[in-house]
C-alpha positions in Angstrom: 0.0 -0.1 0.4 1.5 3.0 -1.0 0.9 6.6 0.5 -1.7 8.3 -0.3 -2.1 12.1 -1.6 -5.9 12.2 -1.8 -7.3 15.0 -4.4 -11.1 15.9 -3.8 -12.3 16.9 -7.3 -15.2 20.1 -7.4 -15.1 19.9 -11.1 -11.8 21.7 -11.4 -10.8 21.1 -15.5 -7.4 21.4 -14.0 -7.9 18.2 -11.6 -5.9 15.9 -13.2 -3.4 18.4 -13.3 -2.8 18.2 -9.5 -2.3 14.4 -9.3 0.0 14.4 -12.4 2.5 16.9 -10.8 2.3 15.4 -7.3 3.2 11.8 -9.4 6.2 13.2 -10.4 7.3 14.2 -7.4 7.3 10.1 -7.0 4.2 10.6 -4.7 0.9 8.7 -5.1 -2.3 10.7 -5.9 -5.3 9.3 -6.2 -8.7 11.5 -7.5 -12.2 11.3 -6.3 -15.8 13.4 -5.9 -16.0 16.0 -3.3 -19.3 14.1 -2.5 -17.4 11.6 -1.2 -18.3 11.0 2.4 -16.5 11.4 5.4 -16.0 7.8 6.2 -15.4 7.1 2.5 -12.4 9.5 2.4 -10.9 8.5 5.7 -11.0 5.1 4.6 -8.5 5.5 2.5 -6.0 6.7 5.0 -4.6 9.7 3.0 -1.7 11.3 4.1 -2.7 14.8 2.9 -5.7 16.2 1.0 -5.7 18.3 -1.8 -9.2 20.2 -2.7 -9.4 21.6 -6.3 -10.6 24.6 -7.8 -14.4 24.3 -9.0 -16.5 26.3 -11.4 -19.0 26.9 -8.4 -18.6 29.8 -6.4 -18.9 29.0 -2.6 -21.5 31.7 -2.3 -24.0 29.7 -4.0 -26.2 27.8 -1.7 -25.6 24.7 -4.3 -21.7 24.7 -3.9 -20.1 21.7 -3.2 -18.8 21.5 0.5 -16.6 19.2 2.5 -17.4 17.7 5.9 -16.1 19.5 8.9 -14.1 17.3 10.6 -11.5 17.0 7.4 -10.3 20.4 8.5 -9.9 19.2 12.6 -5.9 19.2 11.8 -5.6 15.4 11.8 -4.5 15.5 8.4 -2.9 18.0 6.4 -5.3 20.3 3.5 -4.3 22.2 0.9 -7.0 24.0 -0.8 -6.5 25.6 -4.2 -8.3 28.6 -5.6 -12.3 27.2 -4.6 -10.7 25.3 -2.2 -8.8 27.9 -0.3 -12.3 29.5 -0.4 -14.0 26.7 1.3 -11.7 26.4 3.9 -12.2 30.2 4.5 -16.0 30.1 4.3 -16.0 27.1 6.5 -13.4 28.7 9.1 -15.0 32.2 10.0 -13.2 34.2 7.0 -15.4 35.8 3.9 -15.1 35.5 0.2 -16.9 37.7 -1.5 -17.3 38.3 -5.5 -15.1 41.1 -6.4 -15.9 43.4 -9.6 -12.3 42.5 -11.1 -12.4 38.9 -11.7 -8.2 37.9 -12.0 -7.4 35.7 -14.8 -3.8 35.2 -16.1 -0.6 35.7 -14.6 0.8 37.2 -11.3 3.5 38.3 -9.4 3.3 36.4 -6.1 5.5 38.0 -3.3 6.1 35.5 -0.8 8.2 34.7 2.9 9.9 32.2 4.2 7.3 30.2 5.4 8.1 26.5 5.0 5.3 25.8 2.9 6.7 28.5 0.5 10.6 27.3 0.8 12.6 27.5 -2.3 10.7 30.2 -4.1 12.4 33.6 -5.1 11.1 36.6 -3.1 8.8 37.3 -6.1 7.5 34.2 -8.2 4.9 34.2 -11.5 2.0 32.1 -10.8 -1.8 31.9 -12.7 -4.8 33.2 -11.7 -8.3 32.0 -12.7 -11.1 33.4 -10.1 -13.6 35.0 -9.3 -14.6 35.1 -6.1 -11.7 36.0 -3.8 -10.8 36.0 -0.2 -12.3 39.3 1.8 -10.9 38.4 4.9 -9.6 35.4 7.3 -10.4 34.4 10.7 -7.7 35.0 13.6 -6.6 31.4 13.4 -4.8 32.0 9.9 -2.2 34.1 8.8 -1.3 35.4 5.6 2.1 34.4 4.2 2.3 36.1 0.4 -0.1 38.0 -1.3 -0.2 39.6 -5.1 -1.4 43.4 -6.0 -5.3 41.7 -6.7 -4.8 38.9 -4.3 -4.2 40.4 -0.7 -4.4 36.6 0.7 -2.9 34.9 -2.2 -1.8 32.0 0.6 -3.0 31.8 3.7 -1.8 28.5 6.6 -3.6 28.0 10.1 -1.4 29.3 12.9 -1.9 25.9 14.9 -3.0 23.3 12.4 -1.4 22.2 8.7 -4.2 23.7 6.7 -3.2 25.9 3.5 -4.5 28.0 1.0 -3.8 29.0 -2.7 -5.7 31.8 -4.5 -3.4 30.4 -7.6 -3.1 27.2 -9.4 0.8 25.4 -8.7 -0.6 22.4 -11.1 -0.2 24.5 -14.2 2.6 25.5 -16.5 2.1 28.8 -15.9 3.5 28.6 -12.5 6.6 27.6 -13.6 7.7 26.9 -9.5 4.3 25.6 -8.4 5.7 21.6 -8.3 8.0 23.7 -5.3 4.9 24.0 -3.1 3.5 20.5 -3.6 7.3 19.3 -2.6 7.2 21.6 1.2 3.5 20.5 1.5 3.8 16.6 1.2 7.7 16.0 1.6 8.8 18.7 3.5 5.4 19.0 6.0 3.5 15.7 5.7 6.6 13.6 5.6 5.7 11.9 2.3 8.9 9.2 2.0 8.3 9.0 -1.8 7.1 5.3 -2.4 5.3 6.1 -5.8 8.4 4.3 -8.6 8.1 2.4 -11.6 10.2 0.0 -9.8 7.7 -0.3 -7.1 4.9 -0.4 -9.5 5.4 -3.2 -11.3 7.0 -5.6 -8.3 3.1 -4.8 -6.2 1.5 -5.4 -10.4 3.5 -8.8 -10.5 2.3 -10.1 -7.3 -1.4 -8.6 -7.6 -1.6 -10.2 -11.2 -0.1 -13.8 -10.0 -2.4 -13.4 -6.6 -5.6 -12.7 -9.2 -4.9 -15.2 -11.7 -3.5 -17.9 -10.3 -3.0 -21.1 -12.8 -5.7 -19.8 -15.2 -5.0 -18.1 -18.9 -5.7 -14.1 -19.4 -6.7 -13.2 -23.3 -5.9 -10.1 -24.2 -6.8 -8.2 -27.3 -3.5 -6.5 -28.2 -3.8 -4.3 -30.9 0.0 -2.3 -30.9 -0.9 0.8 -29.4 1.2 2.0 -26.1 -1.9 0.6 -23.7 -2.4 -3.1 -24.9 1.6 -3.4 -25.7 2.5 -2.4 -22.0 -0.2 -4.4 -20.8 1.1 -7.7 -22.5 4.3 -6.9 -21.2 3.6 -7.0 -17.8 1.1 -9.9 -17.6 3.6 -12.1 -19.8 6.2 -11.2 -17.0 4.0 -12.4 -14.4 2.4 -15.3 -15.8 4.3 -16.0 -18.6 2.8 -18.8 -21.6 -0.6 -17.8 -19.6 -1.4 -15.3 -21.4 -3.4 -15.7 -24.7 -2.7 -12.6 -27.0 -4.6 -11.9 -29.6 -3.6 -9.7 -32.0 -7.1 -9.0 -34.6 -5.8 -7.4 -38.1 -8.5 -5.3 -39.1 -7.1 -4.1 -42.4 -7.3 -0.4 -41.2 -4.3 -0.3 -39.5 -1.2 1.9 -40.6 1.6 0.5 -43.4 3.5 -2.5 -42.5 2.2 -2.3 -38.4 0.9 -5.9 -38.7 4.6 -7.2 -39.7 6.2 -5.4 -36.9 4.0 -6.7 -34.3 4.0 -9.9 -34.8 7.8 -9.6 -35.1 8.7 -7.9 -32.0 6.5 -9.9 -29.3 6.6 -13.3 -31.3 10.8 -13.0 -31.7 12.2 -9.9 -29.6 9.2 -10.3 -26.6 9.0 -15.1 -27.0 5.5 -14.9 -27.1 3.0 -16.9 -29.3 1.1 -14.1 -30.8 -2.2 -15.4 -32.3 -3.0 -13.1 -35.3 -5.9 -13.2 -37.1 -6.6 -12.0 -40.3 -9.8 -10.5 -40.4 -9.1 -7.5 -43.3 -11.5 -8.8 -45.9 -14.7 -9.3 -43.2 -14.3 -5.4 -41.9 -14.0 -4.2 -45.5 -16.8 -6.4 -46.7 -19.0 -5.4 -43.2 -18.1 -0.9 -44.2 -18.5 -1.8 -47.6 -20.1 1.8 -49.0 -20.4 2.9 -45.1 -19.8 7.0 -45.1 -21.1 8.0 -41.6 -18.3 8.2 -39.0 -20.2 6.7 -35.8 -21.8 3.8 -38.5 -18.2 3.0 -38.6 -17.5 2.8 -35.5 -19.7 0.9 -34.5 -19.9 -1.6 -37.5 -15.6 -2.1 -36.7 -16.8 -2.3 -33.0 -19.5 -5.2 -33.5 -17.1 -7.0 -35.9 -14.1 -6.8 -34.0 -16.2 -8.6 -30.9 -17.2 -11.0 -32.8 -13.9 -12.2 -34.4 -12.2 -12.2 -30.9 -15.3 -13.7 -29.4 -14.7 -16.8 -31.5 -11.3 -16.9 -31.3 -11.1 -16.2 -27.5 -13.6 -19.3 -27.3 -10.7 -22.1 -28.4 -9.1 -21.4 -24.6 -11.1 -22.6 -22.5 -9.0 -22.3 -19.5 -9.1 -18.6 -20.2 -11.4 -17.1 -17.3 -9.9 -13.2 -17.5 -9.7 -10.4 -19.8 -6.9 -8.0 -20.1 -8.0 -4.4 -20.9 -5.6 -1.7 -21.3 -7.7 0.6 -19.1 -6.0 3.8 -17.6 -6.8 6.1 -14.8 -8.1 8.9 -17.0 -10.6 6.2 -17.9 -11.1 5.7 -14.1 -11.3 9.2 -13.5 -14.1 10.2 -16.4 -16.0 7.2 -14.8 -16.6 8.7 -11.3 -16.0 12.3 -12.3 -17.9 14.8 -10.1 -19.3 16.1 -13.3 -20.2 13.0 -14.4 -18.8 10.8 -17.3 -18.6 12.6 -21.0 -22.4 12.8 -22.4 -20.7 11.7 -25.6 -18.6 8.9 -25.5 -16.9 7.2 -28.9 -18.0 3.9 -29.7 -15.2 1.5 -29.9 -13.2 2.2 -26.5 -11.8 -0.9 -25.5 -13.7 -4.2 -26.1 -17.1 -3.2 -24.1 -19.1 -5.8 -23.3 -16.8 -8.8 -23.8 -16.1 -9.7 -20.4 -20.0 -10.2 -20.0 -20.9 -12.1 -23.0 -18.1 -14.0 -22.7 -18.3 -14.9 -18.5 -14.9 -13.7 -18.3 -13.4 -11.5 -14.9 -11.7 -8.0 -16.2 -8.1 -7.7 -15.1 -7.1 -4.4 -15.7 -3.3 -3.4 -14.1 -2.9 -0.1 -15.8 -6.0 1.3 -14.0 -3.7 3.5 -11.9 -1.7 5.2 -14.2 -1.7 8.3 -16.1 -0.1 7.7 -20.2 3.3 8.9 -19.3 3.8 6.8 -16.1 2.7 4.2 -19.0 5.4 5.0 -21.2 7.7 4.9 -18.3 6.8 1.0 -17.0 6.6 -0.1 -20.6 10.3 0.7 -21.2 11.5 0.0 -17.5 9.7 -3.7 -18.8 11.8 -3.8 -21.9 9.9 -2.6 -24.8 11.2 -0.4 -27.8 11.4 3.5 -27.0 9.5 4.1 -30.9 6.8 2.1 -29.5 6.4 3.1 -26.0 6.4 6.7 -27.3 3.8 6.5 -30.2 1.3 8.9 -30.9 -2.4 7.9 -30.2 -4.2 5.8 -32.7 -8.0 5.7 -32.5 -9.6 2.3 -32.4 -11.6 2.5 -35.3 -7.9 2.5 -37.6 -7.8 4.4 -40.7 -11.6 4.1 -41.1 -12.1 7.3 -39.4 -9.3 9.3 -41.6 -11.2 8.2 -44.5 -13.3 10.9 -45.4 -16.4 9.0 -46.9 -17.0 5.2 -47.9 -14.0 2.5 -47.0 -12.3 0.8 -49.8 -8.7 -1.8 -50.0 -7.7 1.1 -52.3 -8.5 3.8 -50.3 -6.5 2.4 -47.1 -3.6 1.4 -49.3 -3.5 4.8 -50.7 -3.7 6.2 -46.7 -1.2 3.7 -45.4 1.4 4.7 -48.0 0.9 8.8 -47.5 0.7 8.4 -43.5 4.4 6.2 -43.7 5.7 9.2 -45.5 4.8 12.0 -43.1 5.4 9.7 -40.1 8.7 8.7 -41.6 10.1 12.7 -42.1 8.8 14.0 -38.7 11.0 10.8 -37.3 14.2 11.9 -39.8 13.2 15.4 -39.1 13.8 15.3 -35.0 10.0 15.9 -35.0 7.9 13.3 -33.9 8.7 13.6 -30.3 8.2 17.2 -30.6 4.6 16.9 -31.3 1.6 15.0 -29.4 0.5 13.5 -32.4 0.5 13.5 -35.5 -1.2 11.8 -38.9 -2.7 12.1 -42.3 -6.7 12.2 -43.9 -7.9 10.9 -46.8 -10.3 13.5 -48.4 -13.5 12.8 -50.5 -12.4 15.2 -52.9 -10.3 15.5 -56.2 -8.9 18.2 -58.1 -7.1 19.3 -61.3 -3.2 18.8 -61.1 -0.4 19.1 -63.7 2.7 16.0 -63.8 4.6 16.9 -66.6 2.3 17.7 -69.3 -0.4 15.8 -68.3 -3.2 16.9 -66.5 -4.1 14.7 -63.3 -7.6 14.8 -61.7 -6.3 13.1 -58.7 -7.1 12.6 -54.6 -6.7 15.6 -52.0 -4.7 14.3 -48.4 -4.8 16.7 -45.7 -1.7 16.6 -42.9 -3.0 16.7 -38.9 -0.2 17.0 -36.4 -1.5 19.1 -32.5 0.3 19.6 -29.6 -1.6 18.6 -26.3 -1.5 17.4 -22.7 -4.0 14.9 -22.4 -6.2 15.7 -25.5 -9.3 17.5 -24.2 -7.6 21.0 -26.2 -4.9 20.7 -28.5 -3.6 23.3 -30.8 -2.0 22.9 -34.5 1.5 22.1 -34.9 3.8 25.2 -36.1 5.8 22.8 -38.4 8.3 24.2 -40.5 7.6 25.6 -44.0 10.5 23.6 -45.4 9.4 20.6 -43.5 5.9 20.5 -44.8 7.3 21.4 -48.3 9.5 18.1 -48.6 7.0 15.8 -46.8 4.2 17.4 -49.6 6.2 16.8 -52.4 7.4 13.2 -51.4 3.5 12.2 -51.3 3.0 13.8 -54.4 5.7 12.4 -56.3 5.6 8.6 -54.9 1.9 8.2 -53.8 -0.1 7.5 -57.1 -3.2 9.1 -57.1 -2.4 12.1 -55.0 -2.0 15.4 -56.7 -3.1 18.0 -53.6 -1.6 17.9 -49.7 -3.2 20.2 -46.9 -2.2 21.2 -43.8 -4.8 21.1 -41.1 -4.2 24.8 -39.0 -7.1 23.9 -36.9 -7.0 24.0 -33.0 -9.2 22.3 -30.4 -11.8 23.4 -29.6 -13.7 24.6 -32.0 -12.4 21.6 -34.2 -11.5 17.6 -32.8 -8.2 16.4 -33.3 -9.9 13.2 -35.3 -11.9 14.5 -38.5 -14.7 11.4 -37.6 
C-alpha cells in the first residue's frame, strides 16, 4: 500500500494536472469526487488531502462542500482556488465576489514560511478566479500576496491547513511543483514510494495472486496501452497469457509485421494473429457515416475476437489497457461525458464471454504507462507512439472505405511519419497523422492533366487530448513532405495542412 495524497475533485478542469504533478514527485495521488463521504475518505487513509478548484462559487447555496471534520487538523489539507475559498468560508473568514475578476499571470510576493521554501521573493503564478478572500479569521495568517489578491496564500497558525488562491499545478506557475514538494515531503512527511520499480513489483504480485493457474486473454493492438499490458502480464505469468492480435486491415503500413516480429521474436510471446481484413472491409462497404463505421468496426471486432477466444477453455480473465483518466471519467464529480465514442476498448466482452476483468494499468496516467513500458524492455519508439484511434484508418478516410483507399492512406501516412522521425520532430508533437479527403482536384504532372485525390496532414500539441493546438511545423519540412507524397503516392496530387485547434475543431476529423 503506497502513501496517498488524496485529491477531492470539485469539478476543476485542472484536477488531473494536480495528480500528475504530485506523481512526478514519486508520490501516489488519487482523485475522488468531492461528494465522497467522510467515512469513505478516511477509509483510504490519506496522508494529505488536496481540495481542487471548481467552477462553483462558495456563495452559491448549491456549491459542493466537505465534512467539517476534515479540517480538524489530523490530516494536512491544501485548498487550491475554490478549495481555499471553501476553507476560509468554513473556518470563519469572508469570501466575496469582486467586480474585478483575476485571470492570467500574477506576481506573488512570498515569505519564508515552510510551505514556500525554495521560492524566490517574487514568483510568477497563474490566477483564475472570480470570487476572492476578503478576510481571514484569527486562526490564519497570510504568507503571500499579489497586487490583486491580499490573501494569495494563507496558513493556519496551529494546524496543517493551507490555501492557495492561484493554481500551482499549471505550467504558467513555473515553480508550483516546489509548493507541492514542501507540503507533501517537508510538512506531511511522504517518503516518495511511488516508482516504476515499485509499481511493476506490486503489479506482478497482484496479477499472480488474481490469476492463479488460469489463462488470461488479451486483445493486443500494438498501441501503447495494450503493448505495456502485454509485457507486464507476460512478465507475471508467461505462457498463461493468450495475446490475440486482430488484423482489421485498417492499421498503419507494415504495422502487422512489426507487431508480430517484436512480440514473437524479441519478447518470446506466442502472438495469435487473426487476419480479418476482408471481413472488416466487407462489413464497411458503402458506409460513410463515422459513427456507423465505429459501431460496425466495434461489433465486428467483438465477434471475431470472441470466436478466437472461445478456443481457450482455461481462459477465465480478459485483460484491458484501461488507464487512470478512463477511471476518473467514469466517477467524475461532473459525471461522465455525455457523448463517448463507440469502440472504446472491447466493451461488453467480459460479460458476454463470462470472463473476469483484469486492468493492471488502471492506476496510471499515460506518461506513467510509457515509463513502465520502457522499464519492462519495450523499445522507445513503441512506447512513445502517438495515439491511434480504435477504428483505425476508417475514421481518417472521409467517406466510404475501400482497400485501395486504405493502401493510399497508409502510403501517405508512412511518408509523413517517416519524415517527422528523420527531422527530429516526431517527439515534439503530441499526435500526427494523415487524412484522405473525398474530393478530387485538377493537377498537372509533366505535360499531363491529372484529376486525383487530396490528403490533409494533421499535427497537434496537447497534454491530454482535451484541448489541442495545431503544431507550427517548419515550412521547409511541410514542403518536403508534400513533394514526397505527390511524387511517390500515385493517385494524390494535392496536400493540405490542417491549422485548426481544439476547440472548435476536434483532433480527429471523424
